[in-house]
N, CA, C, O and CB atoms as a CASP TS submission, in Angstrom:
PFRMAT TS
TARGET T0000
AUTHOR 0000-0000-0000
METHOD Language model
MODEL 1
PARENT N/A
ATOM      1  N   MET     1       0.842  -1.175   0.000  1.00  0.00           N
ATOM      2  CA  MET     1       0.000   0.000   0.000  1.00  0.00           C
ATOM      3  C   MET     1       0.886   1.237   0.000  1.00  0.00           C
ATOM      4  O   MET     1       1.858   1.322   0.751  1.00  0.00           O
ATOM      5  CB  MET     1      -0.958  -0.001   1.214  1.00  0.00           C
ATOM      6  N   LEU     2       0.542   2.179  -0.840  1.00  0.00           N
ATOM      7  CA  LEU     2       1.210   3.475  -0.876  1.00  0.00           C
ATOM      8  C   LEU     2       0.129   4.538  -0.941  1.00  0.00           C
ATOM      9  O   LEU     2      -0.703   4.543  -1.848  1.00  0.00           O
ATOM     10  CB  LEU     2       2.201   3.588  -2.092  1.00  0.00           C
ATOM     11  N   LEU     3       0.152   5.431   0.024  1.00  0.00           N
ATOM     12  CA  LEU     3      -0.781   6.560   0.042  1.00  0.00           C
ATOM     13  C   LEU     3       0.051   7.815  -0.092  1.00  0.00           C
ATOM     14  O   LEU     3       0.948   8.056   0.716  1.00  0.00           O
ATOM     15  CB  LEU     3      -1.659   6.587   1.356  1.00  0.00           C
ATOM     16  N   THR     4      -0.231   8.611  -1.094  1.00  0.00           N
ATOM     17  CA  THR     4       0.573   9.794  -1.391  1.00  0.00           C
ATOM     18  C   THR     4      -0.135  11.056  -0.920  1.00  0.00           C
ATOM     19  O   THR     4      -1.338  11.222  -1.119  1.00  0.00           O
ATOM     20  CB  THR     4       0.869   9.881  -2.893  1.00  0.00           C
ATOM     21  N   LEU     5       0.636  11.945  -0.291  1.00  0.00           N
ATOM     22  CA  LEU     5       0.151  13.280   0.051  1.00  0.00           C
ATOM     23  C   LEU     5       0.870  14.256  -0.866  1.00  0.00           C
ATOM     24  O   LEU     5       2.090  14.401  -0.791  1.00  0.00           O
ATOM     25  CB  LEU     5       0.395  13.627   1.576  1.00  0.00           C
ATOM     26  N   ASP     6       0.123  14.919  -1.724  1.00  0.00           N
ATOM     27  CA  ASP     6       0.695  15.862  -2.683  1.00  0.00           C
ATOM     28  C   ASP     6       0.886  17.208  -1.982  1.00  0.00           C
ATOM     29  O   ASP     6       0.210  18.189  -2.291  1.00  0.00           O
ATOM     30  CB  ASP     6      -0.221  16.011  -3.951  1.00  0.00           C
ATOM     31  N   GLY     7       1.824  17.229  -1.030  1.00  0.00           N
ATOM     32  CA  GLY     7       2.024  18.432  -0.228  1.00  0.00           C
ATOM     33  C   GLY     7       3.487  18.798  -0.112  1.00  0.00           C
ATOM     34  O   GLY     7       4.325  18.354  -0.897  1.00  0.00           O
ATOM     35  N   TYR     8       3.771  19.606   0.870  1.00  0.00           N
ATOM     36  CA  TYR     8       5.121  20.118   1.095  1.00  0.00           C
ATOM     37  C   TYR     8       5.772  19.388   2.253  1.00  0.00           C
ATOM     38  O   TYR     8       5.098  19.023   3.215  1.00  0.00           O
ATOM     39  CB  TYR     8       5.094  21.628   1.366  1.00  0.00           C
ATOM     40  N   GLY     9       7.060  19.174   2.172  1.00  0.00           N
ATOM     41  CA  GLY     9       7.782  18.553   3.266  1.00  0.00           C
ATOM     42  C   GLY     9       7.678  17.041   3.255  1.00  0.00           C
ATOM     43  O   GLY     9       7.127  16.446   2.329  1.00  0.00           O
ATOM     44  N   HIS    10       8.217  16.429   4.299  1.00  0.00           N
ATOM     45  CA  HIS    10       8.265  14.979   4.351  1.00  0.00           C
ATOM     46  C   HIS    10       7.227  14.356   5.283  1.00  0.00           C
ATOM     47  O   HIS    10       6.464  13.503   4.831  1.00  0.00           O
ATOM     48  CB  HIS    10       9.623  14.550   4.771  1.00  0.00           C
ATOM     49  N   PRO    11       7.158  14.740   6.562  1.00  0.00           N
ATOM     50  CA  PRO    11       6.234  14.029   7.452  1.00  0.00           C
ATOM     51  C   PRO    11       4.781  14.467   7.245  1.00  0.00           C
ATOM     52  O   PRO    11       4.454  15.644   7.389  1.00  0.00           O
ATOM     53  CB  PRO    11       6.635  14.254   8.907  1.00  0.00           C
ATOM     54  N   SER    12       3.931  13.524   6.912  1.00  0.00           N
ATOM     55  CA  SER    12       2.540  13.863   6.613  1.00  0.00           C
ATOM     56  C   SER    12       1.770  14.329   7.843  1.00  0.00           C
ATOM     57  O   SER    12       0.745  14.994   7.698  1.00  0.00           O
ATOM     58  CB  SER    12       1.842  12.673   6.004  1.00  0.00           C
ATOM     59  N   TYR    13       2.228  14.003   9.040  1.00  0.00           N
ATOM     60  CA  TYR    13       1.525  14.461  10.238  1.00  0.00           C
ATOM     61  C   TYR    13       1.644  15.974  10.412  1.00  0.00           C
ATOM     62  O   TYR    13       0.830  16.579  11.111  1.00  0.00           O
ATOM     63  CB  TYR    13       2.072  13.749  11.476  1.00  0.00           C
ATOM     64  N   GLN    14       2.642  16.591   9.789  1.00  0.00           N
ATOM     65  CA  GLN    14       2.831  18.039   9.896  1.00  0.00           C
ATOM     66  C   GLN    14       2.006  18.812   8.876  1.00  0.00           C
ATOM     67  O   GLN    14       1.887  20.033   8.978  1.00  0.00           O
ATOM     68  CB  GLN    14       4.293  18.383   9.729  1.00  0.00           C
ATOM     69  N   VAL    15       1.439  18.121   7.896  1.00  0.00           N
ATOM     70  CA  VAL    15       0.668  18.769   6.842  1.00  0.00           C
ATOM     71  C   VAL    15      -0.801  18.381   7.029  1.00  0.00           C
ATOM     72  O   VAL    15      -1.158  17.224   6.808  1.00  0.00           O
ATOM     73  CB  VAL    15       1.191  18.359   5.413  1.00  0.00           C
ATOM     74  N   PRO    16      -1.659  19.320   7.432  1.00  0.00           N
ATOM     75  CA  PRO    16      -3.065  18.983   7.649  1.00  0.00           C
ATOM     76  C   PRO    16      -3.741  18.490   6.366  1.00  0.00           C
ATOM     77  O   PRO    16      -3.661  19.134   5.320  1.00  0.00           O
ATOM     78  CB  PRO    16      -3.813  20.194   8.194  1.00  0.00           C
ATOM     79  N   SER    17      -4.403  17.342   6.467  1.00  0.00           N
ATOM     80  CA  SER    17      -5.126  16.783   5.329  1.00  0.00           C
ATOM     81  C   SER    17      -6.225  15.865   5.847  1.00  0.00           C
ATOM     82  O   SER    17      -5.943  14.822   6.437  1.00  0.00           O
ATOM     83  CB  SER    17      -4.165  16.014   4.373  1.00  0.00           C
ATOM     84  N   ALA    18      -7.465  16.251   5.629  1.00  0.00           N
ATOM     85  CA  ALA    18      -8.597  15.425   6.048  1.00  0.00           C
ATOM     86  C   ALA    18      -8.574  14.069   5.342  1.00  0.00           C
ATOM     87  O   ALA    18      -8.955  13.053   5.922  1.00  0.00           O
ATOM     88  CB  ALA    18      -9.923  16.150   5.763  1.00  0.00           C
ATOM     89  N   CYS    19      -8.130  14.062   4.101  1.00  0.00           N
ATOM     90  CA  CYS    19      -8.029  12.820   3.329  1.00  0.00           C
ATOM     91  C   CYS    19      -7.056  11.841   3.992  1.00  0.00           C
ATOM     92  O   CYS    19      -7.371  10.661   4.151  1.00  0.00           O
ATOM     93  CB  CYS    19      -7.577  13.121   1.884  1.00  0.00           C
ATOM     94  N   MET    20      -5.871  12.334   4.380  1.00  0.00           N
ATOM     95  CA  MET    20      -4.883  11.478   5.046  1.00  0.00           C
ATOM     96  C   MET    20      -5.397  10.996   6.397  1.00  0.00           C
ATOM     97  O   MET    20      -5.235   9.827   6.747  1.00  0.00           O
ATOM     98  CB  MET    20      -3.557  12.229   5.227  1.00  0.00           C
ATOM     99  N   ASP    21      -6.014  11.893   7.153  1.00  0.00           N
ATOM    100  CA  ASP    21      -6.548  11.522   8.462  1.00  0.00           C
ATOM    101  C   ASP    21      -7.600  10.424   8.332  1.00  0.00           C
ATOM    102  O   ASP    21      -7.603   9.466   9.105  1.00  0.00           O
ATOM    103  CB  ASP    21      -7.150  12.749   9.161  1.00  0.00           C
ATOM    104  N   ALA    22      -8.488  10.565   7.357  1.00  0.00           N
ATOM    105  CA  ALA    22      -9.536   9.558   7.149  1.00  0.00           C
ATOM    106  C   ALA    22      -8.931   8.216   6.750  1.00  0.00           C
ATOM    107  O   ALA    22      -9.388   7.170   7.210  1.00  0.00           O
ATOM    108  CB  ALA    22     -10.529  10.030   6.073  1.00  0.00           C
ATOM    109  N   ALA    23      -7.911   8.236   5.900  1.00  0.00           N
ATOM    110  CA  ALA    23      -7.261   6.993   5.475  1.00  0.00           C
ATOM    111  C   ALA    23      -6.578   6.301   6.652  1.00  0.00           C
ATOM    112  O   ALA    23      -6.649   5.079   6.780  1.00  0.00           O
ATOM    113  CB  ALA    23      -6.237   7.275   4.363  1.00  0.00           C
ATOM    114  N   ARG    24      -5.915   7.080   7.514  1.00  0.00           N
ATOM    115  CA  ARG    24      -5.267   6.498   8.708  1.00  0.00           C
ATOM    116  C   ARG    24      -6.289   5.843   9.617  1.00  0.00           C
ATOM    117  O   ARG    24      -6.103   4.712  10.065  1.00  0.00           O
ATOM    118  CB  ARG    24      -4.492   7.576   9.490  1.00  0.00           C
ATOM    119  N   VAL    25      -7.376   6.563   9.889  1.00  0.00           N
ATOM    120  CA  VAL    25      -8.406   6.033  10.797  1.00  0.00           C
ATOM    121  C   VAL    25      -9.038   4.778  10.206  1.00  0.00           C
ATOM    122  O   VAL    25      -9.224   3.784  10.908  1.00  0.00           O
ATOM    123  CB  VAL    25      -9.496   7.101  11.074  1.00  0.00           C
ATOM    124  N   THR    26      -9.366   4.821   8.923  1.00  0.00           N
ATOM    125  CA  THR    26      -9.982   3.658   8.279  1.00  0.00           C
ATOM    126  C   THR    26      -9.066   2.443   8.354  1.00  0.00           C
ATOM    127  O   THR    26      -9.528   1.327   8.591  1.00  0.00           O
ATOM    128  CB  THR    26     -10.321   3.971   6.815  1.00  0.00           C
ATOM    129  N   PHE    27      -7.773   2.656   8.153  1.00  0.00           N
ATOM    130  CA  PHE    27      -6.842   1.533   8.232  1.00  0.00           C
ATOM    131  C   PHE    27      -6.708   1.026   9.664  1.00  0.00           C
ATOM    132  O   PHE    27      -6.769  -0.181   9.898  1.00  0.00           O
ATOM    133  CB  PHE    27      -5.473   1.939   7.691  1.00  0.00           C
ATOM    134  N   LEU    28      -6.527   1.924  10.617  1.00  0.00           N
ATOM    135  CA  LEU    28      -6.295   1.499  11.990  1.00  0.00           C
ATOM    136  C   LEU    28      -7.536   0.879  12.645  1.00  0.00           C
ATOM    137  O   LEU    28      -7.414  -0.012  13.486  1.00  0.00           O
ATOM    138  CB  LEU    28      -5.827   2.675  12.807  1.00  0.00           C
ATOM    139  N   VAL    29      -8.719   1.346  12.263  1.00  0.00           N
ATOM    140  CA  VAL    29      -9.955   0.830  12.868  1.00  0.00           C
ATOM    141  C   VAL    29     -10.491  -0.374  12.107  1.00  0.00           C
ATOM    142  O   VAL    29     -10.853  -1.382  12.713  1.00  0.00           O
ATOM    143  CB  VAL    29     -11.020   1.924  12.918  1.00  0.00           C
ATOM    144  N   ASP    30     -10.542  -0.275  10.774  1.00  0.00           N
ATOM    145  CA  ASP    30     -11.191  -1.306   9.961  1.00  0.00           C
ATOM    146  C   ASP    30     -10.221  -2.187   9.179  1.00  0.00           C
ATOM    147  O   ASP    30     -10.636  -3.159   8.548  1.00  0.00           O
ATOM    148  CB  ASP    30     -12.135  -0.660   9.006  1.00  0.00           C
ATOM    149  N   LEU    31      -8.917  -1.849   9.219  1.00  0.00           N
ATOM    150  CA  LEU    31      -7.892  -2.571   8.460  1.00  0.00           C
ATOM    151  C   LEU    31      -8.168  -2.572   6.962  1.00  0.00           C
ATOM    152  O   LEU    31      -7.906  -3.558   6.273  1.00  0.00           O
ATOM    153  CB  LEU    31      -7.790  -3.998   8.956  1.00  0.00           C
ATOM    154  N   VAL    32      -8.704  -1.448   6.461  1.00  0.00           N
ATOM    155  CA  VAL    32      -9.007  -1.294   5.040  1.00  0.00           C
ATOM    156  C   VAL    32      -8.046  -0.252   4.475  1.00  0.00           C
ATOM    157  O   VAL    32      -7.938   0.859   4.993  1.00  0.00           O
ATOM    158  CB  VAL    32     -10.512  -0.874   4.808  1.00  0.00           C
ATOM    159  N   THR    33      -7.358  -0.626   3.415  1.00  0.00           N
ATOM    160  CA  THR    33      -6.423   0.299   2.774  1.00  0.00           C
ATOM    161  C   THR    33      -7.140   1.094   1.679  1.00  0.00           C
ATOM    162  O   THR    33      -8.140   0.635   1.127  1.00  0.00           O
ATOM    163  CB  THR    33      -5.210  -0.470   2.182  1.00  0.00           C
ATOM    164  N   PRO    34      -6.624   2.284   1.369  1.00  0.00           N
ATOM    165  CA  PRO    34      -7.220   3.059   0.272  1.00  0.00           C
ATOM    166  C   PRO    34      -6.939   2.377  -1.071  1.00  0.00           C
ATOM    167  O   PRO    34      -6.018   1.568  -1.183  1.00  0.00           O
ATOM    168  CB  PRO    34      -6.669   4.515   0.264  1.00  0.00           C
ATOM    169  N   PRO    35      -7.732   2.710  -2.074  1.00  0.00           N
ATOM    170  CA  PRO    35      -7.505   2.114  -3.391  1.00  0.00           C
ATOM    171  C   PRO    35      -6.112   2.464  -3.925  1.00  0.00           C
ATOM    172  O   PRO    35      -5.584   3.531  -3.609  1.00  0.00           O
ATOM    173  CB  PRO    35      -8.583   2.584  -4.381  1.00  0.00           C
ATOM    174  N   PRO    36      -5.516   1.585  -4.725  1.00  0.00           N
ATOM    175  CA  PRO    36      -4.212   1.889  -5.321  1.00  0.00           C
ATOM    176  C   PRO    36      -4.249   3.200  -6.093  1.00  0.00           C
ATOM    177  O   PRO    36      -5.219   3.499  -6.790  1.00  0.00           O
ATOM    178  CB  PRO    36      -3.769   0.751  -6.246  1.00  0.00           C
ATOM    179  N   GLY    37      -3.194   3.965  -5.961  1.00  0.00           N
ATOM    180  CA  GLY    37      -3.092   5.220  -6.683  1.00  0.00           C
ATOM    181  C   GLY    37      -3.748   6.408  -5.998  1.00  0.00           C
ATOM    182  O   GLY    37      -3.805   7.497  -6.569  1.00  0.00           O
ATOM    183  N   THR    38      -4.249   6.209  -4.770  1.00  0.00           N
ATOM    184  CA  THR    38      -4.897   7.311  -4.058  1.00  0.00           C
ATOM    185  C   THR    38      -3.881   8.407  -3.752  1.00  0.00           C
ATOM    186  O   THR    38      -2.791   8.137  -3.249  1.00  0.00           O
ATOM    187  CB  THR    38      -5.557   6.807  -2.752  1.00  0.00           C
ATOM    188  N   VAL    39      -4.253   9.640  -4.060  1.00  0.00           N
ATOM    189  CA  VAL    39      -3.408  10.803  -3.783  1.00  0.00           C
ATOM    190  C   VAL    39      -4.252  11.807  -3.008  1.00  0.00           C
ATOM    191  O   VAL    39      -5.294  12.255  -3.485  1.00  0.00           O
ATOM    192  CB  VAL    39      -2.835  11.439  -5.112  1.00  0.00           C
ATOM    193  N   CYS    40      -3.792  12.157  -1.806  1.00  0.00           N
ATOM    194  CA  CYS    40      -4.483  13.139  -0.980  1.00  0.00           C
ATOM    195  C   CYS    40      -3.879  14.522  -1.198  1.00  0.00           C
ATOM    196  O   CYS    40      -2.706  14.654  -1.547  1.00  0.00           O
ATOM    197  CB  CYS    40      -4.412  12.747   0.509  1.00  0.00           C
ATOM    198  N   GLN    41      -4.689  15.536  -0.989  1.00  0.00           N
ATOM    199  CA  GLN    41      -4.248  16.917  -1.096  1.00  0.00           C
ATOM    200  C   GLN    41      -4.186  17.528   0.302  1.00  0.00           C
ATOM    201  O   GLN    41      -4.961  17.140   1.177  1.00  0.00           O
ATOM    202  CB  GLN    41      -5.193  17.735  -2.021  1.00  0.00           C
ATOM    203  N   PRO    42      -3.279  18.475   0.523  1.00  0.00           N
ATOM    204  CA  PRO    42      -3.238  19.159   1.807  1.00  0.00           C
ATOM    205  C   PRO    42      -4.441  20.092   1.947  1.00  0.00           C
ATOM    206  O   PRO    42      -4.988  20.564   0.950  1.00  0.00           O
ATOM    207  CB  PRO    42      -1.921  19.947   1.958  1.00  0.00           C
ATOM    208  N   ASP    43      -4.847  20.351   3.185  1.00  0.00           N
ATOM    209  CA  ASP    43      -5.969  21.258   3.431  1.00  0.00           C
ATOM    210  C   ASP    43      -5.544  22.725   3.424  1.00  0.00           C
ATOM    211  O   ASP    43      -6.389  23.613   3.314  1.00  0.00           O
ATOM    212  CB  ASP    43      -6.622  20.924   4.757  1.00  0.00           C
ATOM    213  N   GLU    44      -4.260  22.981   3.539  1.00  0.00           N
ATOM    214  CA  GLU    44      -3.761  24.355   3.509  1.00  0.00           C
ATOM    215  C   GLU    44      -2.335  24.364   2.983  1.00  0.00           C
ATOM    216  O   GLU    44      -1.665  23.332   2.946  1.00  0.00           O
ATOM    217  CB  GLU    44      -3.826  25.003   4.916  1.00  0.00           C
ATOM    218  N   THR    45      -1.885  25.538   2.578  1.00  0.00           N
ATOM    219  CA  THR    45      -0.515  25.678   2.090  1.00  0.00           C
ATOM    220  C   THR    45       0.401  26.062   3.253  1.00  0.00           C
ATOM    221  O   THR    45      -0.076  26.575   4.265  1.00  0.00           O
ATOM    222  CB  THR    45      -0.435  26.741   0.952  1.00  0.00           C
ATOM    223  N   PRO    46       1.689  25.824   3.126  1.00  0.00           N
ATOM    224  CA  PRO    46       2.587  26.105   4.239  1.00  0.00           C
ATOM    225  C   PRO    46       2.818  27.597   4.473  1.00  0.00           C
ATOM    226  O   PRO    46       3.238  27.998   5.559  1.00  0.00           O
ATOM    227  CB  PRO    46       3.901  25.431   4.002  1.00  0.00           C
ATOM    228  N   PHE    47       2.548  28.407   3.472  1.00  0.00           N
ATOM    229  CA  PHE    47       2.760  29.853   3.592  1.00  0.00           C
ATOM    230  C   PHE    47       1.491  30.581   3.159  1.00  0.00           C
ATOM    231  O   PHE    47       0.862  30.176   2.180  1.00  0.00           O
ATOM    232  CB  PHE    47       3.984  30.315   2.735  1.00  0.00           C
ATOM    233  N   PRO    48       1.101  31.636   3.857  1.00  0.00           N
ATOM    234  CA  PRO    48      -0.087  32.392   3.444  1.00  0.00           C
ATOM    235  C   PRO    48       0.098  32.950   2.039  1.00  0.00           C
ATOM    236  O   PRO    48       1.204  33.310   1.635  1.00  0.00           O
ATOM    237  CB  PRO    48      -0.378  33.537   4.436  1.00  0.00           C
ATOM    238  N   GLN    49      -0.998  33.013   1.311  1.00  0.00           N
ATOM    239  CA  GLN    49      -0.922  33.521  -0.066  1.00  0.00           C
ATOM    240  C   GLN    49      -1.542  34.880  -0.169  1.00  0.00           C
ATOM    241  O   GLN    49      -1.571  35.465  -1.252  1.00  0.00           O
ATOM    242  CB  GLN    49      -1.603  32.573  -1.036  1.00  0.00           C
TER
END
Protein backbone atom coordinates (compact mmCIF):
# COMPACT_ATOMS: atom_id res chain seq x y z
CA MET A 1 0.00 0.00 0.00
CA LEU A 2 1.21 3.48 -0.88
CA LEU A 3 -0.78 6.56 0.04
CA THR A 4 0.57 9.79 -1.39
CA LEU A 5 0.15 13.28 0.05
CA ASP A 6 0.70 15.86 -2.68
CA GLY A 7 2.02 18.43 -0.23
CA TYR A 8 5.12 20.12 1.10
CA GLY A 9 7.78 18.55 3.27
CA HIS A 10 8.27 14.98 4.35
CA PRO A 11 6.23 14.03 7.45
CA SER A 12 2.54 13.86 6.61
CA TYR A 13 1.53 14.46 10.24
CA GLN A 14 2.83 18.04 9.90
CA VAL A 15 0.67 18.77 6.84
CA PRO A 16 -3.07 18.98 7.65
CA SER A 17 -5.13 16.78 5.33
CA ALA A 18 -8.60 15.43 6.05
CA CYS A 19 -8.03 12.82 3.33
CA MET A 20 -4.88 11.48 5.05
CA ASP A 21 -6.55 11.52 8.46
CA ALA A 22 -9.54 9.56 7.15
CA ALA A 23 -7.26 6.99 5.47
CA ARG A 24 -5.27 6.50 8.71
CA VAL A 25 -8.41 6.03 10.80
CA THR A 26 -9.98 3.66 8.28
CA PHE A 27 -6.84 1.53 8.23
CA LEU A 28 -6.30 1.50 11.99
CA VAL A 29 -9.95 0.83 12.87
CA ASP A 30 -11.19 -1.31 9.96
CA LEU A 31 -7.89 -2.57 8.46
CA VAL A 32 -9.01 -1.29 5.04
CA THR A 33 -6.42 0.30 2.77
CA PRO A 34 -7.22 3.06 0.27
CA PRO A 35 -7.50 2.11 -3.39
CA PRO A 36 -4.21 1.89 -5.32
CA GLY A 37 -3.09 5.22 -6.68
CA THR A 38 -4.90 7.31 -4.06
CA VAL A 39 -3.41 10.80 -3.78
CA CYS A 40 -4.48 13.14 -0.98
CA GLN A 41 -4.25 16.92 -1.10
CA PRO A 42 -3.24 19.16 1.81
CA ASP A 43 -5.97 21.26 3.43
CA GLU A 44 -3.76 24.36 3.51
CA THR A 45 -0.51 25.68 2.09
CA PRO A 46 2.59 26.10 4.24
CA PHE A 47 2.76 29.85 3.59
CA PRO A 48 -0.09 32.39 3.44
CA GLN A 49 -0.92 33.52 -0.07
